N, C-alpha and C positions, 0 to 999 in steps of 0.2 A: 485453509486462511481464516486467520485471525485478526483480528483490526481493536486498533489500536481508538482510545479519545484524544484530542490532541489539546495542551495549554497551555499558555504563556507567562511566562513565567521571570520577572528582572535579575539580572545576573547577580546581584543584591541578594535579593531573597534569593536563590538558587545558590550566594556560599553560606547565607547565613544557617539555607536548611538543607543542604549537600544530603548528610541521612536519610532524611525522613523519601527526598526529591530522589532520591537512587532507590528506594523503597517502592515507591508509588510506581517508575519504572521500572522493577526488576516482576512486578503485579502488572504492567499490567500498560503504564504512563505511557502522555509520548512528551515529552514535552521543545516546549520553542523558551532560548532563553534568549529576553531584549535587550539593548545598554539605545540609555536613552530613545522608548521606540520602537526599533529595528532592530530587526531576528539579528543573529550573529553564528545561532549556536539549536543545536535538535539533538537530544537524548528517547534514543526509542532503546525499545526492549530487541535484546542479541536476537536475534531467536531458532526455533526451541526445536529440534528434533528436524534442521531441516527445511523447514516448513518460515514461510516468508509470513511476515507481521504489514498489516496494513496500516495506515490510516484511513478515514473516513472515508478523505476524495479520491484516496488509491484504490477504496473495493467498489466506489458511484464509479472509476473506472472503468473498471477490470472487471466488472456489469454490463456494463456497458461497452466493452468489445464484446466482452463472447457474448452478447449477444445476436451483438454483428455478425459476425466469426459464422454462428447455428443459423441463423438469418440467409450469410450471405448474400453475393457481388452481382446483380443483373449480370451478364456479358452475354446474353441473347443466348451461349453454347444447350442452354436446359441445364439435366440434371449430370453428373460426369460422376461413373463410383471408379472402385478402385477394374474393377473386375472387366468394363469397360477400356477405360488407359490403354494393356494389354491387347485388348483384339485386334486378331491380322488378318487383311482382307484376304 
């Protein structure tokens, strides 16, 4: 997984500097385009080789979710492995 840094840019600046912005996005940056201070669009790199490119916030959420998955949720059953699921009494 790749991460990108995200920053804001006004619609006016995005229009004036589109070529530069496109190069930055191509190199991994992500931009939120704003109009009157409100987000209206996002420019993000296209995925590379089938790998999704995550923003820093998405990466934090992904890591937190993976920690929870690895830790597991207490269901009172104890550890369960694949072989025990198919055991017959």
